[in-house]
C-alpha positions in Angstrom: -53.8 15.2 38.7 -52.7 11.8 37.6 -53.4 12.2 33.9 -51.5 15.9 34.1 -48.4 14.0 35.4 -49.0 11.1 33.3 -48.1 13.4 30.0 -45.3 15.1 31.9 -43.8 12.2 31.7 -44.7 11.2 28.4 -43.5 14.7 27.2 -40.3 14.2 29.1 -39.3 10.8 27.4 -40.2 12.1 24.1 -38.6 15.0 24.2 -35.2 13.0 25.0 -35.7 10.4 23.0 -35.8 13.3 19.6 -32.4 14.9 21.6 -31.1 11.6 21.2 -31.9 10.9 17.3 -30.4 14.3 16.5 -27.4 13.4 18.2 -27.1 10.1 16.7 -28.2 11.2 13.0 -25.2 13.7 13.6 -22.5 11.2 14.0 -23.9 9.4 10.5 -21.2 10.8 7.7 -23.5 12.4 4.7 -22.0 10.1 1.7 -21.9 10.8 -2.2 -21.1 7.5 -4.1 -20.1 8.2 -7.5 -20.5 5.6 -10.3 -18.5 5.8 -13.4 -18.6 4.2 -16.9 -14.8 3.2 -18.2 -13.9 1.0 -20.9 -11.0 -2.5 -20.0 -8.2 -2.2 -21.3 -6.3 -5.1 -22.4 -2.9 -5.6 -21.0 -1.7 -4.4 -24.3 -3.6 -1.2 -24.2 -3.0 -0.2 -20.6 1.1 -0.4 -21.3 0.8 1.8 -24.3 -1.9 4.4 -22.2 0.3 4.6 -19.4 2.8 7.4 -19.1 4.7 5.3 -16.6 4.4 1.7 -14.8 6.0 0.5 -11.8 6.7 -1.7 -9.1 6.4 -0.3 -5.7 5.0 -0.2 -2.0 2.5 1.9 -0.9 5.1 4.2 1.9 2.1 6.4 3.1 -1.6 7.2 3.1 -2.3 10.8 3.1 -5.0 12.4 4.8 -7.8 13.3 2.2 -8.7 16.2 1.0 -11.2 18.6 -1.1 -10.1 20.3 -4.2 -9.9 23.5 -3.1 -7.5 26.0 -2.4 -7.3 25.1 1.4 -7.8 21.4 1.4 -11.5 22.7 2.5 -14.6 21.6 2.5 -16.3 24.1 -0.6 -18.3 27.2 1.1 -21.5 25.7 -0.4 -25.1 23.7 1.1 -24.1 20.1 1.0 -27.1 19.7 -1.5 -24.7 21.6 -4.1 -21.9 19.7 -3.7 -21.7 17.9 -7.4 -18.9 15.9 -9.0 -16.6 16.6 -10.7 -16.8 20.1 -9.7 -16.2 19.4 -6.0 -14.0 16.3 -4.8 -12.8 14.6 -2.4 -9.0 13.1 -3.3 -6.4 11.0 -1.2 -2.8 11.3 -2.3 -0.8 7.7 -1.9 2.8 7.8 -1.6 4.6 4.8 -3.3 8.1 3.9 -2.7 9.2 2.9 -6.0 11.6 -0.3 -6.7 11.3 -0.6 -10.3 10.3 1.4 -13.2 9.0 -0.8 -16.1 8.1 1.9 -18.1 9.8 5.7 -19.0 11.9 5.5 -15.7 12.3 8.6 -13.3 15.0 9.7 -11.5 12.5 10.1 -7.8 12.6 7.0 -5.9 9.2 8.1 -4.7 5.9 9.1 -6.5 2.6 10.6 -5.5 -0.8 8.4 -6.6 -3.5 10.2 -6.7 -7.3 9.1 -6.0 -11.0 10.2 -6.0 -12.5 9.9 -2.6 -12.5 9.8 1.1 -13.7 11.1 4.3 -13.4 14.6 5.3 -15.3 15.4 8.8 -19.2 14.8 8.0 -19.1 14.2 4.4 -17.9 11.2 2.5 -16.9 10.3 -1.2 -16.2 7.0 -3.3 -16.2 5.5 -6.4 -16.9 2.1 -8.3 -14.1 2.5 -10.2 -10.6 4.3 -8.4 -8.6 1.3 -6.6 -8.2 1.4 -2.7 -4.9 0.9 -1.0 -3.2 -0.4 2.4 0.0 0.5 3.7 2.8 -1.7 2.8 1.0 -3.0 0.2 3.6 -4.5 -2.8 1.8 -2.9 -5.8 2.4 -2.8 -9.7 0.8 0.1 -10.9 -0.1 1.2 -14.8 0.1 5.4 -14.5 -0.5 8.5 -16.1 -0.4 12.2 -15.8 -4.0 13.7 -14.1 -5.5 15.4 -16.9 -8.5 16.7 -14.3 -9.0 19.9 -14.7 -10.4 19.6 -11.3 -7.2 18.0 -9.3 -4.3 18.4 -12.0 -3.2 21.3 -10.7 -3.5 21.0 -7.2 -0.6 19.6 -4.9 2.8 18.0 -5.3 3.1 16.6 -9.1 1.3 13.6 -9.5 -0.3 10.4 -11.3 -3.2 8.6 -11.5 -3.6 4.7 -12.0 -4.7 4.1 -15.7 -7.8 2.5 -16.2 -9.2 3.2 -12.8 -8.5 -0.4 -10.5 -7.7 -2.3 -13.6 -4.3 -0.3 -13.4 -3.2 -1.1 -9.6 -2.1 -5.1 -8.9 -1.4 -6.3 -5.9 1.6 -8.3 -5.5 2.2 -11.3 -3.6 4.9 -13.4 -2.5 4.5 -16.4 -4.6 4.1 -14.1 -7.9 0.6 -13.5 -8.2 -1.4 -10.2 -9.5 -3.9 -9.3 -8.9 -7.0 -7.1 -9.2 -10.9 -7.0 -8.0 -11.8 -7.8 -12.1 -8.3 -10.3 -12.5 -5.9 -13.0 -11.3 -2.6 -13.1 -13.2 0.8 -13.6 -12.8 3.8 -10.8 -12.2 5.7 -13.2 -15.2 2.7 -13.1 -17.6 2.6 -8.7 -16.9 5.9 -8.0 -16.9 6.4 -10.1 -20.6 3.6 -8.0 -21.9 5.2 -4.8 -20.4 8.8 -5.9 -22.2 7.2 -5.8 -25.7 6.7 -2.4 -25.7 8.7 -1.1 -28.7 9.9 2.1 -29.4 6.3 3.6 -31.8 4.2 3.0 -28.7 6.6 4.9 -26.2 6.4 7.9 -29.0 2.5 7.8 -29.3 1.7 6.6 -25.3 1.1 9.6 -24.2 -1.2 10.7 -26.8 -3.2 7.9 -26.9 -3.4 8.1 -22.8 -4.8 11.8 -22.9 -7.3 10.5 -26.1 -8.2 7.5 -23.7 -8.4 9.7 -20.3 -11.2 12.5 -22.6 -13.2 9.9 -23.6 -13.4 7.9 -19.8 -14.3 11.2 -18.1 -16.6 12.1 -20.6 -18.4 8.4 -19.8 -18.3 9.7 -16.2 -21.3 9.8 -14.2 -22.4 10.7 -10.3 -25.4 9.8 -8.5 -25.5 10.3 -5.0 -25.7 7.7 -2.5 -29.0 6.9 -1.0 -29.6 8.5 2.3 -32.8 8.6 4.9 -32.9 12.3 5.8 -32.7 12.4 9.8 -34.9 15.0 10.0 -37.9 13.4 8.8 -38.1 11.1 12.2 -37.4 13.9 13.8 -40.7 15.5 12.4 -42.8 12.8 14.0 -40.7 13.1 17.4 -41.8 16.9 17.5 -45.5 16.0 16.1 -46.1 13.9 19.1 -44.0 16.4 21.7 -46.6 19.2 20.1 -49.9 16.0 20.0 -48.9 15.3 23.9 -48.9 19.2 24.3 -52.2 19.9 22.9 -53.7 17.1 25.2 -52.9 18.1 28.3 -53.9 21.9 27.5 -57.9 19.9 26.7 -57.2 18.0 29.7 -56.8 21.0 31.7 -59.9 22.9 30.1 
């Protein structure tokens, strides 16, 4: 009788651990990290391959959306979701202080980056820049030519040459990216060297460069431990305990 009680307690504990494990596993988002190969531009190249260049402030970071008609997750099994057909994107609203190339009439622009977390699914890249609210930035921008996102939502731009085209500006005149520390003065000096020939051919060069970069893009799923593995062993332990109890009773 004591053995039966002992194994009964063991079963209760095992089932409790199994339940807690399942609940904790559900709290961890499933993630895909996209690794993108691209060719770093010089200051002159990034200038020439941009449709517009602005100095501004991050006004708002909009909620991430899927590139579906309703902005929700595609009706696919999780393992079938694959970049670049399936994309989570985040739109950044920029309040423009000054246009440095090809000025537009709008005082606000939308900049689109790949990545974000929606529900239990997260998508990140090692190439797209990150933004913070109220951040002062200098942005090299080009029109979005990606067929999976270009016609979705409002008119928008993407950052030229990924994170290398987004400079964070500081009050002491510094301009920084994850790969470079320079000054706003140096960037303005290069931008102001733009001539008529550059203005006329910049958009065509940009499209060709964008195509080359997208051809080099690859996606690598982020390594995740499968939550059901530990659950499997817990279930096996429970079944084993049940078998032992039945054997003792016989």
